[in-house]
C-alpha positions as a printed Julia matrix, in Angstrom:
452×3 Matrix{Float64}:
  95.6   109.02  143.72
  92.36  107.75  142.23
  91.23  107.46  138.58
  87.59  107.07  137.62
  86.0   106.57  134.2
  82.85  108.3   133.0
  81.32  106.76  129.88
  79.79  109.33  127.51
  79.03  106.85  124.71
  80.71  103.89  122.98
  83.59  106.0   121.68
  83.84  108.87  124.18
  84.85  108.68  127.83
  86.2   111.04  130.47
  88.98  109.99  132.82
  88.99  111.91  136.11
  92.35  111.85  137.89
  92.0   112.77  141.57
  95.29  113.78  143.15
  96.27  114.94  146.64
  99.26  116.87  147.88
 100.62  113.72  149.49
 100.9   112.2   145.99
 103.47  114.73  144.86
 104.78  116.68  147.89
 107.76  114.43  148.61
 108.85  114.36  144.97
 108.49  118.16  144.66
 110.56  118.67  147.8
 113.29  116.43  146.38
 113.29  118.35  143.08
 113.54  121.7   144.89
 116.46  120.49  147.02
 118.31  119.4   143.92
 117.5   122.73  142.27
 118.79  124.65  145.3
 122.24  123.12  144.78
 122.42  124.68  141.3
 120.85  128.1   141.92
 123.13  131.13  141.64
 121.88  134.27  143.41
 123.78  137.46  144.3
 124.64  137.57  148.01
 124.58  133.82  148.5
 127.08  131.11  147.87
 126.07  128.45  145.37
 123.88  125.88  147.13
 123.21  128.17  150.13
 120.17  130.11  148.86
 117.4   129.81  151.52
 114.85  127.13  150.67
 112.05  129.64  151.2
 113.39  131.8   148.39
 113.87  128.79  146.14
 110.27  127.72  146.74
 108.99  131.25  146.11
 110.88  131.5   142.82
 110.52  127.95  141.47
 107.89  126.19  143.57
 104.9   126.7   141.26
 106.79  125.57  138.15
 108.39  122.53  139.77
 105.06  121.5   141.3
 103.21  121.85  138.0
 105.83  119.77  136.15
 105.84  117.05  138.78
 102.04  116.9   139.0
 101.82  116.63  135.19
 104.38  113.83  135.19
 102.59  111.88  137.92
  99.18  112.35  136.31
 100.41  111.32  132.84
 102.31  108.28  134.15
  99.32  107.01  136.11
  96.77  107.82  133.42
  98.67  105.95  130.7
  99.21  103.07  133.11
  95.42  103.0   133.65
  94.83  103.05  129.88
  97.24  100.18  129.37
  95.91   98.06  132.24
  92.3    98.56  131.15
  93.18   97.93  127.48
  91.58  101.14  126.23
  92.12  101.57  122.47
  92.67  105.34  122.47
  92.58  107.39  119.26
  94.9   110.37  119.23
  95.96  111.56  122.67
  94.04  112.38  125.88
  93.05  116.04  126.0
  92.35  118.05  129.14
  88.61  118.68  129.31
  87.43  122.12  128.23
  85.55  122.33  131.55
  88.76  121.89  133.54
  89.47  124.83  135.86
  93.02  126.03  136.64
  94.56  124.53  139.78
  96.06  126.74  142.51
  98.71  124.53  144.1
  99.19  126.93  147.03
  95.55  126.8   148.07
  94.28  123.39  146.93
  95.39  120.31  148.79
  93.23  118.05  146.68
  92.0   118.48  143.11
  90.74  116.57  140.09
  91.95  116.81  136.49
  89.6   115.56  133.77
  90.68  114.24  130.38
  88.52  113.71  127.29
  89.38  110.37  125.72
  88.47  109.3   122.17
  88.13  105.53  121.79
  88.36  103.38  118.69
  85.02  101.76  117.8
  84.69   98.03  118.35
  83.69   95.77  115.46
  83.64   92.15  114.31
  85.77   90.97  111.4
  85.56   87.77  109.38
  88.78   87.27  107.44
  87.91   83.84  106.04
  86.78   82.02  102.9
  83.37   83.71  103.04
  85.07   86.85  101.71
  85.46   86.57   97.91
  87.8    88.79   95.9
  88.82   88.7    92.23
  92.52   88.75   91.33
  92.89   90.22   87.85
  95.82   88.68   85.95
  97.02   90.64   82.93
  97.59   88.46   79.88
 101.04   88.91   78.3
 100.21   89.11   74.59
 102.36   89.09   71.45
 102.25   92.88   71.15
 103.8    93.28   74.59
 106.56   90.82   73.78
 107.23   92.49   70.43
 107.46   95.9    72.09
 109.9    94.61   74.72
 112.03   92.89   72.08
 112.27   96.22   70.24
 113.21   98.02   73.46
 115.99   95.54   74.24
 117.3    95.7    70.67
 117.45   99.47   71.05
 118.99   99.33   74.55
 121.78   96.99   73.5
 122.34   98.54   70.1
 125.44  100.5    69.08
 126.48  103.71   67.39
 127.68  103.35   63.78
 129.06  105.8    61.23
 126.82  106.93   58.38
 127.4   108.93   55.21
 123.99  110.57   54.82
 121.83  112.27   57.49
 118.6   110.62   58.59
 116.07  111.93   61.12
 117.47  110.45   64.34
 121.17  110.83   63.59
 123.68  112.71   65.74
 125.92  115.14   63.88
 129.4   116.22   64.96
 131.25  119.08   63.33
 132.2   122.77   63.32
 129.8   125.72   63.43
 130.47  129.37   62.58
 128.48  132.56   62.19
 127.77  134.02   58.71
 127.47  137.54   57.4
 124.25  138.67   55.75
 125.71  137.84   52.34
 126.47  134.23   53.38
 130.19  134.68   53.85
 132.01  133.61   57.02
 132.03  136.31   59.69
 135.62  136.76   60.7
 134.99  137.66   64.37
 131.66  135.83   64.62
 130.51  133.17   67.05
 131.91  129.72   66.36
 132.63  126.34   67.95
 134.7   123.38   66.82
 133.84  119.72   67.31
 130.33  120.4    68.61
 127.24  118.19   68.43
 123.81  118.77   66.87
 120.67  116.65   67.21
 118.39  117.69   64.32
 115.48  115.68   65.71
 115.24  118.07   68.69
 114.9   121.18   66.54
 111.54  122.91   66.91
 111.71  124.76   63.61
 110.66  122.26   60.92
 112.08  124.32   58.03
 115.5   124.4    59.68
 115.36  120.69   60.5
 114.64  119.84   56.84
 117.87  121.55   55.76
 119.83  118.73   57.4
 117.79  115.87   55.9
 119.88  113.94   53.39
 123.01  116.04   53.96
 126.22  114.12   53.42
 129.32  113.73   55.54
 132.01  116.41   54.95
 129.46  118.85   53.54
 128.04  122.04   55.1
 124.53  123.15   55.98
 123.54  126.81   56.39
 120.71  127.31   58.88
 119.32  129.78   61.4
 119.71  128.64   65.05
 117.27  131.29   66.31
 114.57  129.61   64.23
 115.79  126.05   64.87
 115.51  126.2    68.66
 112.92  128.03   70.74
 115.3   129.02   73.54
 118.82  130.38   73.79
 119.99  127.63   76.14
 120.03  124.97   73.42
 121.77  127.32   71.0
 124.36  128.23   73.68
 125.03  124.55   74.34
 125.77  123.92   70.66
 128.06  126.95   70.49
 129.69  126.05   73.81
 129.07  129.61   75.02
 127.16  131.17   77.9
 123.47  131.8    77.34
 123.82  135.58   77.64
 126.51  135.56   74.91
 124.1   134.21   72.28
 120.82  135.81   73.31
 119.49  138.1    70.62
 121.62  136.54   67.86
 119.49  136.04   64.72
 122.25  135.43   62.16
 122.59  132.35   59.98
 125.31  129.8    60.79
 127.2   127.22   58.76
 127.58  123.72   60.18
 130.24  121.52   58.59
 129.47  117.84   59.12
 132.52  115.87   60.21
 130.74  112.78   61.52
 127.29  111.26   61.26
 126.5   108.87   64.09
 123.5   106.58   63.87
 122.03  104.25   66.45
 121.76  100.73   65.14
 119.54   98.27   66.99
 121.1    95.0    68.08
 120.28   92.13   65.76
 118.35   89.14   66.99
 120.83   86.44   67.87
 122.75   84.71   70.62
 124.86   87.79   71.39
 121.76   89.85   72.2
 120.13   87.01   74.16
 123.2    86.57   76.39
 123.75   90.3    76.84
 120.17   90.8    77.96
 119.68   87.74   80.17
 122.98   86.0    80.82
 125.08   83.27   79.27
 122.42   80.57   79.75
 120.0    82.39   77.43
 121.09   81.09   74.02
 117.96   80.76   71.89
 115.15   83.02   70.69
 112.64   80.82   72.52
 114.45   81.26   75.84
 114.89   84.97   75.09
 111.15   85.49   74.63
 110.33   83.3    77.62
 112.54   85.52   79.79
 110.83   88.58   78.34
 107.41   87.15   79.22
 108.61   86.4    82.75
 109.91   89.94   83.12
 106.7    91.48   81.81
 104.64   89.27   84.13
 106.81   90.29   87.09
 106.47   93.99   86.31
 102.71   93.67   85.82
 102.42   91.7    89.06
 103.12   94.87   91.03
 100.13   96.53   89.39
  97.82   93.56   89.78
  98.87   93.02   93.41
  98.16   96.69   94.09
  94.68   96.25   92.59
  94.12   93.02   94.53
  95.16   94.63   97.82
  92.84   97.57   97.17
  89.97   95.18   96.46
  90.73   93.19   99.62
  90.62   96.42  101.61
  87.33   97.36   99.99
  85.75   93.96  100.71
  86.75   94.0   104.39
  85.69   97.62  104.89
  82.31   96.81  103.32
  81.98   93.87  105.7
  82.8    96.02  108.73
  80.43   98.74  107.57
  80.44  102.41  108.52
  82.01  102.73  111.95
  81.05  105.37  114.48
  84.02  107.55  115.38
  84.43  110.26  118.05
  84.6   112.84  115.28
  84.41  116.01  117.38
  87.25  114.95  119.67
  89.39  113.66  116.81
  89.04  116.98  114.98
  89.84  118.9   118.18
  92.95  116.79  118.71
  94.14  117.26  115.12
  93.66  121.03  115.3
  95.47  121.21  118.63
  98.36  119.08  117.37
  98.8   121.32  114.31
  97.75  124.88  115.04
  98.39  125.85  111.39
  95.85  123.32  110.14
  92.82  124.94  108.54
  89.53  123.84  110.16
  87.55  124.13  106.91
  90.17  122.1   105.05
  90.06  119.49  107.81
  86.28  119.17  107.43
  86.8   118.58  103.72
  89.49  115.93  104.23
  87.94  114.24  107.26
  85.76  111.62  105.46
  88.85  110.32  103.65
  90.79  110.31  106.91
  88.08  108.18  108.53
  88.28  105.74  105.6
  92.02  105.39  106.18
  91.48  105.08  109.94
  88.93  102.3   109.4
  91.51  100.29  107.46
  94.16  101.02  110.08
  91.9    99.57  112.77
  91.22   96.5   110.61
  94.97   96.01  110.2
  95.53   96.34  113.96
  92.83   93.75  114.6
  94.38   91.28  112.14
  97.84   91.8   113.66
  96.43   91.16  117.13
  94.21   88.19  116.2
  96.85   86.49  114.04
  99.75   87.41  116.34
 101.67   88.89  113.4
 105.2    89.94  114.29
 107.99   91.55  112.29
 111.62   90.55  112.77
 114.79   92.43  111.9
 115.2    90.15  108.89
 111.69   91.12  107.7
 112.62   94.81  107.84
 115.87   94.15  105.98
 114.0    92.22  103.29
 111.5    95.07  102.95
 114.35   97.54  102.49
 115.75   95.27   99.78
 112.36   95.11   98.0
 112.16   98.9    98.0
 115.73   99.51   96.82
 115.71   96.87   94.07
 112.31   98.15   92.89
 113.59  101.71   92.69
 116.7   100.68   90.8
 114.68   98.65   88.29
 112.73  101.8    87.45
 116.03  103.3    86.28
 116.91  100.21   84.25
 119.37   98.92   86.86
 118.01   95.42   87.33
 121.26   93.49   87.82
 122.93   95.06   90.88
 125.78   93.45   92.83
 124.62   91.98   96.15
 127.28   93.95   98.01
 125.93   97.25   96.65
 122.35   96.37   97.59
 123.44   95.26  101.08
 125.22   98.59  101.62
 122.11  100.57  100.65
 119.95   98.37  102.87
 122.28   99.02  105.83
 122.06  102.78  105.24
 118.26  102.67  105.04
 117.99  100.77  108.32
 120.07  103.42  110.07
 117.82  106.23  108.85
 115.41  107.27  111.61
 112.79  108.31  109.05
 113.06  105.32  106.72
 113.21  102.58  109.34
 109.68  103.08  110.81
 108.27  103.26  107.27
 110.01  100.04  106.33
 108.68   98.35  109.46
 105.11   99.46  108.66
 105.51   98.2   105.08
 106.8    94.85  106.35
 103.79   94.53  108.65
 101.45   95.43  105.79
 103.11   92.86  103.53
 102.54   90.15  106.16
  98.93   91.21  106.64
  98.15   90.92  102.94
 100.05   87.65  102.69
  97.78   86.28  105.42
  94.65   87.68  103.77
  95.5    86.24  100.35
  95.66   82.82  102.0
  92.63   83.26  104.25
  90.13   84.74  101.77
  88.7    83.19   98.61
  90.81   84.67   95.79
  89.78   83.76   92.24
  92.04   84.62   89.27
  90.56   86.26   86.19
  92.67   86.88   83.1
  92.18   90.24   81.41
  93.89   92.25   78.71
  96.09   95.21   79.55
  93.45   97.5    78.05
  90.65   96.05   80.19
  92.83   96.25   83.31
  93.48   99.91   82.56
  89.72  100.52   82.36
  89.24   98.8    85.73
  91.86  101.08   87.3
  90.32  104.17   85.74
  86.91  103.21   87.07
  88.36  102.64   90.53
  90.1   106.03   90.57
  87.03  108.02   89.65
């Protein structure tokens, strides 16, 4: 077997794999003998079918499979030994003619190969990037204090209805004259939230109502769908659809949310027993806000680092025709016109991918099992914090991490994220990064400008 390389240009080559019968004959014969032992054919005992018949029935297929295996093994070995940075996968040349294994003792198979462009990269102090740091102002702290007071508040009883109160009581259908309908719809010990009523006139009927009094109102006008009405009546939706009667709600309880008062109890509840003063409380709030904003500013910084390095590398020349052909072959349902539309963005992403690969290679960046575990922990804790679950037991987090590492889909993603984290950690140390403090409003404008 012989493999030769034909250079078309800097990013396109053709590999010609020349193969002779001697390269595969022995292996094919071995495969056919093994196959003969398994063939069942009427008139012959298992394993006793004549080899000539086996070859006639299966020879072409076995030969084709074995030739493909030998060619692929040797071609990829050639690619590895010659350190060819291949994009996509080798594709059989469109000029390739079918091979007749019965007639041809020697033949050549040609593959079109798309290569990644070569480029120089300077990841050093000559590259300057601004790190925007969002200033935590008094308004942010005040807003977070209010949120925590609300979060750790409690429900108290009230005697007179205000806008955000929750009402518990009994509801029953009325006749047209305002009297109770004997066989009408009703529910005991149900709950109403006046603030969620769409009909303003009906909502106003509850304003100022007192405990142990009744309010007559029209549910069909109060809510704009039967589902909410059905929930209050504790009936199925279809049982209340079309009902336009007035109802009487007798208020048994008025529940009101009362924010937690500023004081040591709130401070400890929010941040632990060591947080005992308002000063410490607000310091912890500032730290928390800074930490949450750091994700946004780091995202912006990483994007700006990418932009600076891509600008330094410049517009790379890619084997566009072969890449498109490979993508269309890999996904036959892909629309060619849609691919043309998306392709510039794909090349942008591919440029960054090549930059990452170069950094990994040049800096000998490696990812350990502990790195992947830590990445899983970052992801899980981050997700839980979005749901307000910031203080999770270590055992619970460890269990979720173990599950994520066993997931065949999640694990490769976590590994890629761990590699990316190490790349940006290196770049933040290697480049010239200057901090610039900005307001939240100005940072928002920067992000809007970037996303245009």
